[in-house]
C-alpha positions in Angstrom: 33.8 17.0 -0.9 33.3 19.2 2.2 31.4 21.8 0.1 28.7 19.3 -0.8 26.0 18.4 1.7 25.0 14.8 0.9 22.0 15.2 3.1 20.9 18.5 1.5 21.4 17.2 -2.1 19.5 13.9 -1.4 16.6 15.6 0.4 16.5 18.3 -2.2 16.4 15.7 -5.0 13.6 13.8 -3.3 11.6 17.0 -2.7 12.0 17.8 -6.4 10.8 14.4 -7.6 8.0 13.9 -5.0 6.6 17.5 -5.4 6.8 17.1 -9.2 4.7 13.9 -8.9 2.2 15.4 -6.5 1.7 18.7 -8.3 1.7 16.9 -11.6 -1.3 14.7 -10.6 -3.9 17.3 -11.8 -2.3 17.2 -15.3 -2.5 13.4 -15.3 -6.1 13.5 -14.1 -6.9 16.0 -16.8 -5.4 13.7 -19.4 -7.2 10.6 -18.1 -10.5 12.5 -18.3 -9.7 13.5 -21.9 -8.9 9.9 -23.0 -11.8 7.6 -23.5 -10.3 4.6 -21.6 -13.2 2.3 -22.5 -12.5 2.8 -26.2 -8.7 2.8 -26.0 -6.7 -0.4 -26.3 -4.7 -1.3 -23.2 -1.4 -1.0 -25.1 -2.2 2.6 -26.2 -3.4 4.2 -23.0 0.0 5.7 -22.0 0.5 7.3 -25.3 -3.1 8.5 -25.4 -2.6 10.2 -22.0 0.6 11.8 -23.2 -1.0 13.0 -26.3 -3.9 14.5 -24.3 -1.4 16.6 -22.4 0.8 17.5 -25.4 -2.3 18.3 -27.4 -3.2 21.3 -25.2 -0.4 23.9 -25.3 -1.6 25.6 -22.1 -1.8 22.4 -20.1 1.6 21.2 -21.4 3.3 24.5 -20.7 1.8 24.6 -17.2 3.0 21.1 -16.6 6.6 22.0 -17.6 6.5 25.2 -15.5 5.3 23.3 -12.4 8.1 20.8 -12.9 10.7 23.6 -13.1 9.1 25.2 -10.0 9.5 21.9 -8.2 13.2 21.8 -9.2 13.5 25.3 -7.7 11.9 24.1 -4.5 14.3 21.1 -4.4 17.2 23.4 -4.8 16.0 25.7 -2.1 15.6 22.8 0.3 19.0 21.5 -0.5 20.6 24.9 0.1 18.6 25.3 3.3 19.8 22.0 4.7 23.4 22.5 3.5 23.7 26.0 5.1 26.7 26.7 2.9 27.6 26.7 -0.8 23.9 27.2 -1.7 24.3 27.4 -5.4 26.4 24.2 -5.6 24.1 22.2 -3.3 21.0 23.6 -4.9 22.1 22.7 -8.4 23.2 19.2 -7.4 19.8 18.5 -6.0 18.6 18.1 -9.6 20.6 15.0 -10.0 17.5 12.7 -10.0 15.9 14.8 -12.8 19.1 14.7 -14.8 19.4 11.0 -14.4 15.8 10.4 -15.4 16.1 12.7 -18.3 19.3 11.1 -19.5 17.8 7.7 -19.3 14.8 8.9 -21.3 17.0 10.4 -24.0 19.2 7.3 -24.1 16.3 4.9 -24.4 14.7 6.9 -27.1 11.3 6.6 -25.4 10.8 10.3 -24.7 7.6 11.9 -25.9 9.1 15.3 -26.5 11.3 16.4 -29.4 15.0 15.8 -28.8 15.8 19.5 -28.6 13.2 20.0 -25.9 14.5 17.0 -23.9 18.0 18.5 -24.0 16.7 21.9 -23.1 14.8 20.5 -20.1 17.9 18.5 -19.1 19.6 21.9 -18.8 16.6 23.8 -17.4 16.1 21.5 -14.4 19.5 22.1 -12.8 19.3 25.8 -13.7 16.0 26.0 -11.8 17.6 24.1 -8.9 20.5 26.6 -8.8 17.8 29.4 -8.8 16.3 27.7 -5.7 19.8 27.7 -4.1 20.3 31.3 -5.0 16.9 32.3 -3.4 18.0 30.6 -0.1 21.4 32.3 -0.3 19.8 35.7 -0.8 17.4 35.0 2.1 20.3 34.2 4.4 22.3 37.3 3.3 19.2 39.4 3.9 18.8 38.0 7.4 22.5 38.6 8.2 22.4 42.2 7.0 19.0 43.2 8.6 19.3 44.6 12.1 17.7 42.4 14.7 14.7 43.7 16.5 14.9 43.3 20.2 
């Protein structure tokens, strides 16, 4: 358990989720603008907004890439705070994404095809490990570079 930084993993996970929400807002706003809320029944608004995003491949792809970039940021932050075992701590920072994805798949309420949901369930932690690797490489580079005095 000494290899895992609870603080790093928790903060990295929160950074992942919060940044995904913040950077995902423009996509939600785009979808709301595309949906005629006045003419859409209250019970169908959520599915209409989802369809507005999924109906535009460029917007949908950008949304997925932003989410993966946020997982990378969360992994980077986890590794930075941990100061050791960067890949492990970075990868574990995706635990909130994995938990949410697993719940979505288990409930059957996901809006994506099952194969894509499973792929994203794997891609989130992979992106977080990438963030941990970026921090590890940065640390190695600083330790190798001669200090300028």
